[in-house]
C-alpha positions in Angstrom: 118.1 130.1 120.4 116.2 132.2 117.7 112.5 131.8 118.0 109.8 132.5 115.1 106.0 132.0 115.2 104.6 130.4 112.5 101.4 131.6 111.0 98.3 129.0 110.7 95.8 128.3 108.2 92.2 128.2 109.0 91.1 126.6 105.4 90.8 122.9 104.4 94.0 121.1 103.0 94.3 117.8 101.4 96.4 115.2 103.4 96.8 111.6 102.9 95.1 108.8 105.0 92.3 110.8 106.5 89.3 112.6 105.9 86.2 112.2 103.6 86.2 109.8 101.0 84.3 109.1 97.8 82.5 105.7 97.2 82.9 103.1 94.5 80.9 100.0 94.0 82.0 97.2 91.9 79.7 94.2 91.2 80.5 90.9 89.8 77.6 90.8 87.4 79.3 93.8 85.4 82.4 94.5 86.7 84.4 97.7 85.9 87.2 99.3 87.4 87.6 102.8 88.3 90.0 105.1 86.3 92.9 106.6 87.2 91.6 110.0 85.9 88.6 109.7 88.1 90.7 109.1 91.1 93.0 112.1 90.2 89.6 114.1 89.9 88.6 113.0 93.2 91.9 114.2 94.8 91.6 117.7 92.9 88.2 117.9 94.6 89.8 117.5 98.1 89.5 113.7 98.6 92.5 111.6 99.3 90.4 108.4 100.1 88.1 106.2 98.0 85.9 103.5 99.5 85.7 100.4 97.3 82.7 97.8 97.9 83.6 94.8 95.8 80.3 92.9 95.7 80.6 89.5 94.4 77.1 88.2 93.9 78.4 85.6 91.4 81.0 84.1 93.7 78.6 82.6 96.7 79.1 79.1 95.4 82.4 79.1 93.6 85.8 80.5 93.4 86.3 83.9 92.1 87.1 84.2 88.6 90.7 85.6 87.6 88.7 88.2 85.5 87.0 89.8 88.7 90.6 89.7 90.5 92.0 91.5 87.6 89.3 94.2 88.0 90.2 94.7 91.7 93.8 94.9 90.7 93.0 97.8 88.2 91.1 99.5 90.9 94.2 99.7 93.4 96.5 100.4 90.3 94.2 103.4 89.8 95.0 104.9 93.2 98.5 104.7 92.7 98.1 106.6 89.3 95.6 109.0 90.6 97.1 109.9 94.1 94.7 108.3 96.6 94.3 105.5 99.0 91.6 103.2 99.4 89.2 101.8 102.1 88.4 98.3 101.0 85.6 96.2 101.6 84.4 92.7 99.9 80.9 91.5 100.4 78.2 89.2 98.6 75.4 91.3 98.2 73.9 94.7 99.0 70.1 93.6 99.4 68.4 92.0 102.4 66.1 90.1 99.8 69.1 88.5 97.8 69.9 85.3 99.4 72.3 83.7 100.6 73.7 86.7 101.9 77.3 85.5 101.8 79.1 82.3 100.8 79.5 79.4 103.3 82.5 79.7 105.7 85.1 77.5 104.1 84.5 79.1 100.6 84.9 82.7 102.2 88.1 81.5 103.8 89.1 80.3 100.1 88.4 83.7 98.6 90.1 85.7 101.4 93.2 83.4 100.2 92.6 84.3 96.4 92.6 88.0 97.4 95.5 87.8 99.8 98.2 88.3 96.9 96.5 91.6 95.7 96.5 93.0 99.3 100.1 92.3 99.7 100.8 93.7 96.2 98.9 96.8 96.8 99.3 97.6 100.5 100.9 100.9 99.8 97.8 102.1 98.4 95.4 100.7 100.9 94.7 102.8 103.8 92.5 100.4 105.8 90.3 97.4 105.2 86.8 96.8 106.3 86.2 93.1 107.7 83.1 92.6 105.1 82.4 89.0 103.7 79.6 88.4 106.2 76.1 89.6 105.8 74.4 92.1 103.6 77.1 95.0 102.7 79.6 92.9 104.5 78.4 94.4 107.8 78.1 91.2 109.7 74.3 91.6 110.6 71.9 90.0 107.9 73.3 86.8 107.5 72.7 83.2 106.2 75.5 80.9 107.3 77.2 82.8 110.2 74.6 82.8 113.2 74.8 85.7 115.6 76.7 84.0 118.5 79.0 82.0 116.5 81.9 84.0 117.3 84.2 81.1 116.7 83.5 81.1 112.9 83.7 85.0 112.7 87.1 84.8 114.4 88.3 82.3 111.8 87.3 85.0 109.2 89.1 87.8 111.0 92.1 85.6 111.8 92.3 84.9 107.8 91.9 88.4 106.9 94.6 89.6 109.6 96.8 87.2 107.7 96.0 88.2 104.3 96.4 92.0 104.9 100.0 93.0 105.7 100.8 93.6 109.3 101.1 97.0 109.2 97.5 97.7 108.2 94.3 97.9 110.3 91.4 95.7 109.8 88.0 97.5 110.7 85.2 95.7 112.2 81.7 96.6 112.7 81.1 96.7 116.4 83.1 96.7 119.6 81.2 93.6 120.7 82.7 91.8 117.8 86.3 92.7 118.8 85.5 91.5 122.3 83.6 88.3 121.7 85.5 87.1 118.8 88.6 86.9 121.0 87.4 86.8 124.5 88.5 90.4 125.4 86.7 92.8 127.9 86.9 96.4 128.4 90.0 95.5 130.9 91.8 94.3 127.9 91.7 97.7 126.2 94.6 98.4 124.2 97.5 100.4 125.9 100.2 102.8 124.8 102.9 100.0 125.0 100.7 97.6 123.0 99.5 100.0 120.3 101.0 99.5 116.8 102.6 96.1 117.7 101.3 94.0 114.9 99.0 91.8 117.1 95.4 91.3 116.4 94.5 93.7 119.4 96.3 96.8 118.2 95.2 95.8 114.4 91.3 95.3 115.0 89.7 98.9 114.4 86.4 100.3 113.9 83.7 101.3 111.1 80.8 102.6 112.2 78.1 102.6 109.6 75.3 104.1 111.7 77.2 107.2 113.0 74.6 109.5 114.8 71.8 107.7 113.4 70.1 107.4 117.1 71.8 107.0 120.7 73.2 103.8 120.1 74.7 104.4 116.5 71.8 101.6 115.7 73.2 99.2 118.3 76.8 99.7 117.5 76.9 100.5 121.1 74.8 98.3 123.1 75.6 99.9 126.4 77.9 102.7 127.8 80.7 100.4 128.5 81.0 99.3 124.9 81.0 103.1 124.0 83.9 103.8 126.3 85.7 100.6 125.1 85.7 102.3 121.5 86.7 105.5 122.7 89.8 104.2 124.3 90.7 101.6 121.5 90.2 104.4 118.9 93.2 106.6 120.2 95.5 103.9 118.7 93.2 102.2 116.0 91.3 103.8 113.3 87.7 104.8 113.7 85.7 105.6 110.6 82.4 104.9 108.8 79.3 106.9 107.5 76.2 108.2 108.8 72.4 106.7 107.9 69.2 107.4 108.8 67.6 106.3 112.1 64.0 105.4 112.7 61.7 107.3 110.6 64.7 108.6 108.7 65.8 111.1 111.1 69.1 111.3 112.9 70.4 112.9 116.1 73.4 114.3 114.2 73.3 117.8 115.5 76.5 119.8 115.5 76.8 119.6 119.2 76.5 115.7 119.5 78.5 115.4 116.2 81.6 117.3 117.6 81.5 115.6 121.0 81.4 111.9 119.4 84.0 112.5 116.7 86.3 114.1 119.0 86.0 111.3 121.6 86.1 108.6 118.8 89.0 110.0 117.3 87.3 109.7 113.9 89.8 109.4 110.9 87.5 109.0 107.9 83.9 109.5 106.8 81.7 109.0 103.7 80.9 112.0 101.8 78.2 110.3 99.5 76.1 109.0 102.4 74.1 109.9 104.2 73.7 113.1 102.7 70.8 114.7 105.1 73.2 114.2 107.8 75.9 116.2 105.9 73.3 118.9 105.3 72.3 119.3 108.8 76.1 120.0 109.9 75.9 122.7 107.0 72.9 124.1 107.9 74.1 124.4 111.8 77.5 125.9 110.8 79.8 123.1 111.7 80.4 121.5 108.1 83.5 123.0 107.5 85.1 122.5 111.0 84.1 118.8 110.8 85.6 118.4 107.3 88.9 119.9 108.4 89.3 117.9 111.7 88.5 114.6 110.6 91.6 112.6 111.1 94.8 114.7 112.0 95.6 118.4 111.2 99.1 119.5 112.2 99.7 123.2 112.9 103.3 124.6 113.4 103.4 127.0 116.2 107.1 127.9 116.5 110.4 127.0 115.1 113.5 127.7 117.2 117.2 127.6 115.8 120.5 128.3 117.0 121.2 131.9 117.0 124.1 133.0 114.7 125.4 129.5 113.9 128.8 129.0 112.4 130.3 126.5 110.0 131.5 123.4 112.0 129.2 124.0 114.9 126.1 122.4 115.8 122.9 124.0 114.3 119.9 123.0 116.5 116.3 123.3 115.1 113.2 122.6 117.4 109.6 122.7 115.8 106.6 123.0 118.2 103.5 122.0 116.7 99.9 120.9 117.6 97.3 118.2 116.3 94.0 120.3 116.0 92.3 117.3 114.3 90.5 114.6 116.2 93.0 111.7 115.8 96.7 110.9 114.9 97.9 109.2 111.9 97.0 105.5 112.2 99.6 104.1 109.8 103.3 103.9 109.7 104.7 107.3 108.5 108.4 108.7 108.1 109.6 112.0 109.5 112.7 113.9 108.8 114.0 117.6 108.9 115.8 118.8 106.1 118.5 121.6 105.7 119.1 122.7 102.1 121.6 125.3 101.0 119.9 127.9 98.7 122.9 128.3 96.7 123.9 124.8 96.1 120.6 122.5 96.5 123.1 119.5 96.7 124.6 120.6 99.9 122.0 119.2 102.1 121.7 117.8 105.5 118.8 115.1 106.7 118.0 114.3 110.3 115.6 111.7 111.4 114.1 113.0 114.4 113.1 110.6 117.4 109.2 111.2 117.0 106.6 109.0 115.8 103.5 110.9 114.2 101.1 108.1 115.3 101.6 109.4 118.9 100.7 113.1 117.9 97.4 113.2 119.8 94.7 115.9 119.9 95.8 119.2 121.3 99.1 118.0 122.8 102.2 120.4 122.3 104.5 118.3 120.1 108.1 118.9 119.8 110.6 117.8 116.7 114.0 118.4 117.3 117.2 117.8 115.0 120.9 119.0 115.1 122.7 119.6 111.8 126.5 120.3 111.2 126.8 122.6 107.8 130.0 122.5 106.2 129.5 125.8 104.2 128.7 129.3 104.8 125.5 130.7 103.5 121.6 130.8 103.5 120.0 127.5 104.1 116.0 126.7 104.3 114.9 124.4 106.9 112.0 122.0 106.0 109.9 119.2 107.8 109.2 116.2 105.5 106.6 113.4 106.5 106.4 111.1 103.4 104.7 107.9 102.9 107.3 105.1 103.9 106.7 103.0 100.9 109.5 103.5 98.4 107.1 103.9 95.5 105.0 106.7 97.2 108.1 108.3 99.2 108.8 111.0 96.5 105.1 111.7 95.7 103.8 114.8 97.3 100.5 113.6 97.2 101.1 111.2 99.8 103.3 113.6 102.3 101.5 115.0 105.1 101.3 119.1 104.7 101.2 121.3 107.8 98.4 123.8 108.2 100.7 126.8 108.1 100.8 129.7 105.7 103.4 129.8 102.8 105.1 126.4 104.0 104.0 123.8 101.3 106.2 122.7 98.4 104.0 121.2 95.9 107.0 119.7 93.9 108.7 118.2 96.9 106.2 117.6 99.3 108.3 119.4 102.0 107.0 122.1 104.6 109.2 125.0 104.7 109.8 126.4 108.2 112.3 129.2 108.2 115.7 130.3 106.4 118.9 130.3 108.4 121.9 132.1 107.6 125.2 130.0 108.7 128.4 132.2 109.0 
Protein backbone atom coordinates (compact mmCIF):
# COMPACT_ATOMS: atom_id res chain seq x y z
CA UNK A 1 0.00 0.00 0.00
CA UNK A 2 1.03 3.59 -0.62
CA UNK A 3 0.67 5.78 2.50
CA UNK A 4 0.19 9.57 2.48
CA UNK A 5 -0.16 11.86 5.47
CA UNK A 6 -2.95 14.46 5.38
CA UNK A 7 -2.39 18.04 6.54
CA UNK A 8 -4.75 19.17 9.31
CA UNK A 9 -6.56 22.51 9.68
CA UNK A 10 -6.58 24.30 13.04
CA UNK A 11 -9.24 26.86 12.11
CA UNK A 12 -13.00 26.86 12.56
CA UNK A 13 -15.08 25.14 9.86
CA UNK A 14 -18.83 25.01 9.27
CA UNK A 15 -20.41 21.60 9.70
CA UNK A 16 -24.05 20.53 10.00
CA UNK A 17 -25.81 19.37 13.16
CA UNK A 18 -23.23 20.67 15.62
CA UNK A 19 -21.81 23.80 17.17
CA UNK A 20 -23.10 27.20 18.18
CA UNK A 21 -26.62 28.28 17.37
CA UNK A 22 -28.44 31.55 16.93
CA UNK A 23 -31.75 32.07 18.76
CA UNK A 24 -35.12 33.13 17.32
CA UNK A 25 -38.36 33.72 19.25
CA UNK A 26 -41.81 33.61 17.68
CA UNK A 27 -44.64 34.85 19.94
CA UNK A 28 -48.27 34.18 19.09
CA UNK A 29 -49.29 37.78 19.82
CA UNK A 30 -47.29 39.05 16.85
CA UNK A 31 -46.02 36.01 14.94
CA UNK A 32 -43.39 36.59 12.31
CA UNK A 33 -41.32 33.94 10.56
CA UNK A 34 -37.58 34.05 10.13
CA UNK A 35 -36.54 34.60 6.52
CA UNK A 36 -34.34 32.38 4.38
CA UNK A 37 -32.08 35.39 3.90
CA UNK A 38 -31.44 35.66 7.63
CA UNK A 39 -30.78 31.92 7.86
CA UNK A 40 -28.33 32.19 4.99
CA UNK A 41 -26.63 35.11 6.74
CA UNK A 42 -26.31 33.02 9.90
CA UNK A 43 -24.69 30.23 7.89
CA UNK A 44 -22.20 32.64 6.37
CA UNK A 45 -21.37 33.85 9.88
CA UNK A 46 -20.43 30.30 10.88
CA UNK A 47 -23.71 28.95 12.30
CA UNK A 48 -25.46 25.82 11.03
CA UNK A 49 -28.13 25.73 13.75
CA UNK A 50 -31.00 28.06 14.67
CA UNK A 51 -32.86 27.61 17.96
CA UNK A 52 -36.59 28.33 17.71
CA UNK A 53 -38.70 29.20 20.76
CA UNK A 54 -42.33 29.13 19.66
CA UNK A 55 -44.24 30.91 22.43
CA UNK A 56 -47.98 30.23 22.35
CA UNK A 57 -49.31 32.72 24.92
CA UNK A 58 -52.62 32.96 23.07
CA UNK A 59 -53.28 29.22 23.11
CA UNK A 60 -53.32 28.28 26.78
CA UNK A 61 -57.07 27.75 26.63
CA UNK A 62 -57.77 26.88 22.99
CA UNK A 63 -56.42 25.07 19.95
CA UNK A 64 -53.63 26.63 17.92
CA UNK A 65 -54.88 28.75 15.04
CA UNK A 66 -53.90 27.71 11.51
CA UNK A 67 -52.26 31.10 11.02
CA UNK A 68 -49.71 30.41 13.77
CA UNK A 69 -49.07 26.87 12.55
CA UNK A 70 -48.34 28.37 9.14
CA UNK A 71 -45.71 30.66 10.67
CA UNK A 72 -44.05 27.60 12.23
CA UNK A 73 -43.98 25.98 8.78
CA UNK A 74 -42.50 29.12 7.25
CA UNK A 75 -39.68 29.11 9.84
CA UNK A 76 -38.73 25.54 9.02
CA UNK A 77 -39.03 26.18 5.29
CA UNK A 78 -36.59 29.08 5.73
CA UNK A 79 -34.10 26.60 7.20
CA UNK A 80 -34.32 24.47 4.05
CA UNK A 81 -33.79 27.43 1.81
CA UNK A 82 -31.08 29.04 3.95
CA UNK A 83 -28.97 25.94 4.61
CA UNK A 84 -29.27 25.41 8.38
CA UNK A 85 -31.08 23.07 10.75
CA UNK A 86 -33.23 23.81 13.77
CA UNK A 87 -33.44 23.11 17.47
CA UNK A 88 -37.17 23.42 18.11
CA UNK A 89 -39.06 24.14 21.34
CA UNK A 90 -42.69 25.07 22.05
CA UNK A 91 -43.78 26.82 25.25
CA UNK A 92 -46.55 29.10 26.49
CA UNK A 93 -44.67 31.91 28.22
CA UNK A 94 -41.20 33.23 29.01
CA UNK A 95 -42.37 35.11 32.12
CA UNK A 96 -42.78 33.68 35.62
CA UNK A 97 -45.42 36.32 36.36
CA UNK A 98 -47.53 35.41 33.35
CA UNK A 99 -49.93 32.67 34.43
CA UNK A 100 -51.01 30.05 33.76
CA UNK A 101 -47.55 28.91 32.80
CA UNK A 102 -48.89 26.41 30.30
CA UNK A 103 -52.10 24.84 29.03
CA UNK A 104 -53.77 22.01 30.91
CA UNK A 105 -52.49 18.56 30.04
CA UNK A 106 -55.31 17.49 27.71
CA UNK A 107 -54.95 20.67 25.68
CA UNK A 108 -51.16 20.27 25.59
CA UNK A 109 -51.67 16.81 24.08
CA UNK A 110 -54.03 18.29 21.48
CA UNK A 111 -51.46 20.96 20.61
CA UNK A 112 -48.80 18.29 20.11
CA UNK A 113 -51.17 16.48 17.76
CA UNK A 114 -51.59 19.74 15.83
CA UNK A 115 -47.85 20.22 15.31
CA UNK A 116 -47.17 16.55 14.49
CA UNK A 117 -47.74 16.97 10.72
CA UNK A 118 -45.26 19.86 10.68
CA UNK A 119 -42.60 17.86 12.51
CA UNK A 120 -43.13 14.98 10.10
CA UNK A 121 -42.95 17.22 7.04
CA UNK A 122 -39.82 19.10 8.10
CA UNK A 123 -37.88 16.41 9.94
CA UNK A 124 -35.06 16.85 7.42
CA UNK A 125 -34.18 20.27 8.86
CA UNK A 126 -34.93 19.48 12.51
CA UNK A 127 -31.67 18.66 14.26
CA UNK A 128 -33.42 17.96 17.55
CA UNK A 129 -36.46 19.00 19.54
CA UNK A 130 -36.50 20.18 23.14
CA UNK A 131 -39.48 18.85 25.10
CA UNK A 132 -40.91 22.24 26.14
CA UNK A 133 -44.68 22.71 26.61
CA UNK A 134 -44.44 22.51 30.42
CA UNK A 135 -43.52 25.52 32.54
CA UNK A 136 -41.96 28.92 31.92
CA UNK A 137 -39.64 28.77 28.87
CA UNK A 138 -40.77 25.16 28.48
CA UNK A 139 -38.17 24.15 31.07
CA UNK A 140 -40.51 22.03 33.24
CA UNK A 141 -39.81 23.93 36.48
CA UNK A 142 -42.15 26.90 37.12
CA UNK A 143 -45.46 25.25 36.26
CA UNK A 144 -49.16 25.72 36.94
CA UNK A 145 -50.79 22.41 36.02
CA UNK A 146 -47.92 19.91 36.23
CA UNK A 147 -47.01 19.22 39.84
CA UNK A 148 -43.32 18.53 40.61
CA UNK A 149 -43.74 14.81 41.29
CA UNK A 150 -46.49 14.11 38.78
CA UNK A 151 -44.23 12.10 36.53
CA UNK A 152 -47.13 10.16 35.01
CA UNK A 153 -48.55 13.34 33.41
CA UNK A 154 -45.12 14.44 32.26
CA UNK A 155 -44.55 11.05 30.70
CA UNK A 156 -47.80 11.40 28.75
CA UNK A 157 -46.38 14.58 27.23
CA UNK A 158 -43.06 12.88 26.44
CA UNK A 159 -44.79 9.90 24.86
CA UNK A 160 -46.90 12.20 22.70
CA UNK A 161 -43.82 14.14 21.60
CA UNK A 162 -41.86 10.97 20.83
CA UNK A 163 -44.78 9.87 18.69
CA UNK A 164 -45.09 13.22 16.93
CA UNK A 165 -41.38 13.55 16.20
CA UNK A 166 -40.10 11.07 13.58
CA UNK A 167 -38.23 8.17 15.10
CA UNK A 168 -34.83 9.12 13.73
CA UNK A 169 -34.77 12.31 15.82
CA UNK A 170 -34.04 12.75 19.53
CA UNK A 171 -36.06 14.65 22.10
CA UNK A 172 -34.09 16.68 24.63
CA UNK A 173 -35.36 17.00 28.22
CA UNK A 174 -34.20 19.35 30.94
CA UNK A 175 -32.68 17.07 33.58
CA UNK A 176 -31.57 13.44 33.96
CA UNK A 177 -34.03 13.13 36.85
CA UNK A 178 -36.96 13.59 34.45
CA UNK A 179 -35.66 10.84 32.16
CA UNK A 180 -35.33 8.44 35.07
CA UNK A 181 -38.49 9.29 37.00
CA UNK A 182 -40.88 9.46 34.04
CA UNK A 183 -39.94 5.95 32.93
CA UNK A 184 -38.85 4.30 36.15
CA UNK A 185 -35.21 3.98 35.15
CA UNK A 186 -32.10 4.20 37.33
CA UNK A 187 -28.41 4.52 36.64
CA UNK A 188 -28.43 0.74 36.21
CA UNK A 189 -30.49 1.31 33.04
CA UNK A 190 -27.89 3.54 31.40
CA UNK A 191 -27.99 3.32 27.61
CA UNK A 192 -25.61 0.75 26.11
CA UNK A 193 -23.95 0.64 22.71
CA UNK A 194 -26.29 -2.17 21.68
CA UNK A 195 -29.34 -0.05 22.58
CA UNK A 196 -28.07 3.19 21.02
CA UNK A 197 -29.93 4.60 18.01
CA UNK A 198 -32.52 1.83 18.25
CA UNK A 199 -35.52 4.18 18.12
CA UNK A 200 -36.70 3.36 21.65
CA UNK A 201 -37.63 6.04 24.17
CA UNK A 202 -34.44 5.33 26.10
CA UNK A 203 -32.30 5.80 22.98
CA UNK A 204 -34.13 8.97 21.89
CA UNK A 205 -34.44 10.93 25.15
CA UNK A 206 -31.52 13.35 25.20
CA UNK A 207 -30.54 16.46 27.18
CA UNK A 208 -30.78 20.24 27.04
CA UNK A 209 -28.96 21.80 29.98
CA UNK A 210 -29.99 25.45 30.17
CA UNK A 211 -27.78 26.27 33.13
CA UNK A 212 -24.41 25.09 31.86
CA UNK A 213 -21.65 26.01 34.33
CA UNK A 214 -23.92 28.36 36.28
CA UNK A 215 -22.87 26.67 39.51
CA UNK A 216 -21.60 23.30 40.73
CA UNK A 217 -24.93 21.57 40.00
CA UNK A 218 -25.89 23.58 36.89
CA UNK A 219 -28.69 25.13 39.00
CA UNK A 220 -30.05 21.76 40.07
CA UNK A 221 -29.70 20.00 36.73
CA UNK A 222 -27.56 17.48 38.59
CA UNK A 223 -28.76 17.03 42.17
CA UNK A 224 -25.97 14.58 42.92
CA UNK A 225 -22.87 13.03 41.40
CA UNK A 226 -24.78 9.92 40.34
CA UNK A 227 -27.09 11.94 38.08
CA UNK A 228 -24.09 13.72 36.59
CA UNK A 229 -22.42 10.37 35.89
CA UNK A 230 -25.67 9.11 34.36
CA UNK A 231 -25.89 12.04 31.92
CA UNK A 232 -22.19 11.70 31.04
CA UNK A 233 -22.77 8.06 30.07
CA UNK A 234 -26.07 8.70 28.23
CA UNK A 235 -24.60 11.57 26.20
CA UNK A 236 -22.08 9.31 24.51
CA UNK A 237 -25.01 8.14 22.38
CA UNK A 238 -27.56 10.95 22.84
CA UNK A 239 -27.50 14.68 22.24
CA UNK A 240 -26.35 17.03 25.02
CA UNK A 241 -26.61 20.78 24.47
CA UNK A 242 -28.15 23.96 25.83
CA UNK A 243 -26.94 27.29 27.11
CA UNK A 244 -25.19 28.93 30.02
CA UNK A 245 -26.84 31.33 32.46
CA UNK A 246 -25.91 33.36 35.54
CA UNK A 247 -25.60 31.61 38.86
CA UNK A 248 -26.36 33.17 42.22
CA UNK A 249 -25.36 36.82 42.20
CA UNK A 250 -24.89 36.74 38.44
CA UNK A 251 -21.59 34.87 38.52
CA UNK A 252 -20.79 31.48 36.99
CA UNK A 253 -18.13 28.83 37.54
CA UNK A 254 -17.41 28.67 33.81
CA UNK A 255 -13.63 28.90 33.93
CA UNK A 256 -11.82 27.44 30.94
CA UNK A 257 -10.53 24.56 33.03
CA UNK A 258 -13.95 23.53 34.34
CA UNK A 259 -15.75 24.15 31.06
CA UNK A 260 -13.36 22.06 28.98
CA UNK A 261 -13.66 19.22 31.47
CA UNK A 262 -17.48 19.27 31.53
CA UNK A 263 -17.90 19.66 27.78
CA UNK A 264 -15.63 16.68 27.13
CA UNK A 265 -17.35 14.47 29.71
CA UNK A 266 -20.84 15.51 28.58
CA UNK A 267 -20.08 15.11 24.87
CA UNK A 268 -21.62 18.52 24.12
CA UNK A 269 -23.11 18.89 20.63
CA UNK A 270 -24.73 22.34 20.55
CA UNK A 271 -24.65 25.62 22.49
CA UNK A 272 -26.45 28.98 22.44
CA UNK A 273 -24.16 31.79 21.27
CA UNK A 274 -26.60 34.55 22.24
CA UNK A 275 -26.90 33.64 25.92
CA UNK A 276 -25.24 33.88 28.41
CA UNK A 277 -22.78 36.42 26.97
CA UNK A 278 -20.65 36.93 30.14
CA UNK A 279 -19.85 33.22 30.06
CA UNK A 280 -18.70 33.41 26.45
CA UNK A 281 -16.69 36.53 27.30
CA UNK A 282 -14.97 34.71 30.14
CA UNK A 283 -13.89 31.95 27.77
CA UNK A 284 -12.53 34.59 25.42
CA UNK A 285 -10.64 36.39 28.18
CA UNK A 286 -9.18 33.15 29.52
CA UNK A 287 -8.11 32.03 26.05
CA UNK A 288 -10.22 28.93 25.37
CA UNK A 289 -13.10 30.34 23.34
CA UNK A 290 -11.73 29.32 19.92
CA UNK A 291 -11.03 25.79 21.14
CA UNK A 292 -14.55 25.49 22.54
CA UNK A 293 -16.18 26.74 19.36
CA UNK A 294 -14.14 24.32 17.23
CA UNK A 295 -14.69 21.33 19.49
CA UNK A 296 -18.44 21.40 20.19
CA UNK A 297 -19.89 18.35 18.49
CA UNK A 298 -17.71 16.42 16.07
CA UNK A 299 -14.57 17.47 14.20
CA UNK A 300 -12.99 14.85 11.97
CA UNK A 301 -9.33 15.11 11.02
CA UNK A 302 -8.05 12.84 8.27
CA UNK A 303 -4.61 11.60 9.31
CA UNK A 304 -3.56 9.20 6.56
CA UNK A 305 -4.82 7.81 3.27
CA UNK A 306 -3.44 4.49 2.07
CA UNK A 307 -4.10 3.14 -1.43
CA UNK A 308 -2.97 0.16 -3.48
CA UNK A 309 0.51 0.73 -4.83
CA UNK A 310 0.66 0.75 -8.66
CA UNK A 311 -3.00 -0.25 -9.25
CA UNK A 312 -3.92 -1.74 -12.62
CA UNK A 313 -7.08 -1.93 -14.71
CA UNK A 314 -9.13 -4.97 -13.80
CA UNK A 315 -7.48 -5.35 -10.43
CA UNK A 316 -8.73 -4.33 -7.03
CA UNK A 317 -7.82 -0.81 -5.89
CA UNK A 318 -8.02 -0.63 -2.12
CA UNK A 319 -8.29 2.56 -0.11
CA UNK A 320 -8.07 3.05 3.64
CA UNK A 321 -8.63 6.39 5.36
CA UNK A 322 -7.49 6.84 8.95
CA UNK A 323 -9.14 9.71 10.81
CA UNK A 324 -9.66 10.97 14.36
CA UNK A 325 -12.59 12.80 15.94
CA UNK A 326 -11.01 15.67 17.88
CA UNK A 327 -14.44 17.10 18.75
CA UNK A 328 -16.33 16.30 21.94
CA UNK A 329 -19.17 14.25 20.45
CA UNK A 330 -19.96 11.93 17.60
CA UNK A 331 -22.79 12.84 15.19
CA UNK A 332 -26.11 11.85 16.72
CA UNK A 333 -28.43 11.70 13.70
CA UNK A 334 -28.23 9.21 10.82
CA UNK A 335 -25.46 10.05 8.35
CA UNK A 336 -24.56 8.52 4.99
CA UNK A 337 -20.96 7.78 4.11
CA UNK A 338 -19.35 6.78 0.81
CA UNK A 339 -15.97 6.73 -0.89
CA UNK A 340 -15.95 7.86 -4.50
CA UNK A 341 -13.35 7.30 -7.21
CA UNK A 342 -13.64 9.70 -10.18
CA UNK A 343 -11.70 9.63 -13.45
CA UNK A 344 -10.24 13.15 -13.86
CA UNK A 345 -10.45 12.94 -17.66
CA UNK A 346 -13.95 11.43 -17.72
CA UNK A 347 -16.01 12.35 -14.64
CA UNK A 348 -18.77 9.97 -15.72
CA UNK A 349 -16.32 7.14 -15.10
CA UNK A 350 -16.83 6.96 -11.37
CA UNK A 351 -17.17 4.30 -8.72
CA UNK A 352 -18.96 4.58 -5.39
CA UNK A 353 -18.50 2.29 -2.41
CA UNK A 354 -20.45 2.45 0.87
CA UNK A 355 -18.00 1.54 3.68
CA UNK A 356 -19.14 -0.54 6.61
CA UNK A 357 -18.90 2.30 9.14
CA UNK A 358 -21.39 4.47 11.04
CA UNK A 359 -20.22 8.01 11.97
CA UNK A 360 -22.48 7.94 15.03
CA UNK A 361 -19.91 5.61 16.59
CA UNK A 362 -16.88 7.74 15.70
CA UNK A 363 -16.09 8.77 19.26
CA UNK A 364 -13.64 11.33 20.59
CA UNK A 365 -9.92 10.56 20.21
CA UNK A 366 -10.51 7.12 18.70
CA UNK A 367 -8.70 6.18 15.48
CA UNK A 368 -11.31 5.40 12.84
CA UNK A 369 -10.56 3.44 9.67
CA UNK A 370 -12.78 3.78 6.61
CA UNK A 371 -12.09 1.24 3.89
CA UNK A 372 -13.24 0.64 0.33
CA UNK A 373 -12.24 -1.45 -2.66
CA UNK A 374 -12.77 -0.36 -6.28
CA UNK A 375 -12.40 -2.08 -9.66
CA UNK A 376 -11.56 0.68 -12.20
CA UNK A 377 -12.15 -0.22 -15.86
CA UNK A 378 -9.94 2.43 -17.49
CA UNK A 379 -6.35 3.53 -17.16
CA UNK A 380 -5.73 7.11 -16.06
CA UNK A 381 -5.76 9.42 -13.08
CA UNK A 382 -8.54 9.15 -10.51
CA UNK A 383 -9.43 11.46 -7.64
CA UNK A 384 -10.48 9.73 -4.44
CA UNK A 385 -13.10 11.41 -2.23
CA UNK A 386 -14.92 10.84 1.04
CA UNK A 387 -18.54 11.97 0.96
CA UNK A 388 -20.71 12.23 4.08
CA UNK A 389 -24.04 13.68 2.91
CA UNK A 390 -27.31 14.10 4.73
CA UNK A 391 -29.40 10.95 4.15
CA UNK A 392 -32.57 12.90 3.37
CA UNK A 393 -33.02 12.92 -0.45
CA UNK A 394 -33.85 16.64 -0.67
CA UNK A 395 -30.67 17.59 1.26
CA UNK A 396 -28.30 14.90 -0.01
CA UNK A 397 -26.75 16.95 -2.79
CA UNK A 398 -26.63 20.22 -0.84
CA UNK A 399 -23.02 20.65 0.36
CA UNK A 400 -24.17 22.76 3.32
CA UNK A 401 -25.59 19.59 4.82
CA UNK A 402 -22.51 17.42 4.15
CA UNK A 403 -19.72 16.87 6.66
CA UNK A 404 -16.39 18.51 5.94
CA UNK A 405 -13.08 17.08 7.14
CA UNK A 406 -10.74 19.41 9.03
CA UNK A 407 -7.98 19.04 6.46
CA UNK A 408 -6.09 21.39 4.18
CA UNK A 409 -7.23 21.66 0.54
CA UNK A 410 -9.76 18.84 0.80
CA UNK A 411 -13.17 20.53 0.63
CA UNK A 412 -15.08 20.84 -2.63
CA UNK A 413 -17.73 23.52 -2.05
CA UNK A 414 -19.65 22.53 -5.18
CA UNK A 415 -20.16 18.86 -4.34
CA UNK A 416 -19.56 18.62 -0.60
CA UNK A 417 -16.89 15.97 -1.26
CA UNK A 418 -13.66 15.69 0.71
CA UNK A 419 -10.66 15.19 -1.61
CA UNK A 420 -8.21 12.61 -0.26
CA UNK A 421 -5.67 11.84 -2.99
CA UNK A 422 -5.09 11.19 -6.69
CA UNK A 423 -4.36 7.66 -7.89
CA UNK A 424 -2.87 6.62 -11.24
CA UNK A 425 -4.32 3.41 -12.63
CA UNK A 426 -2.05 1.68 -15.17
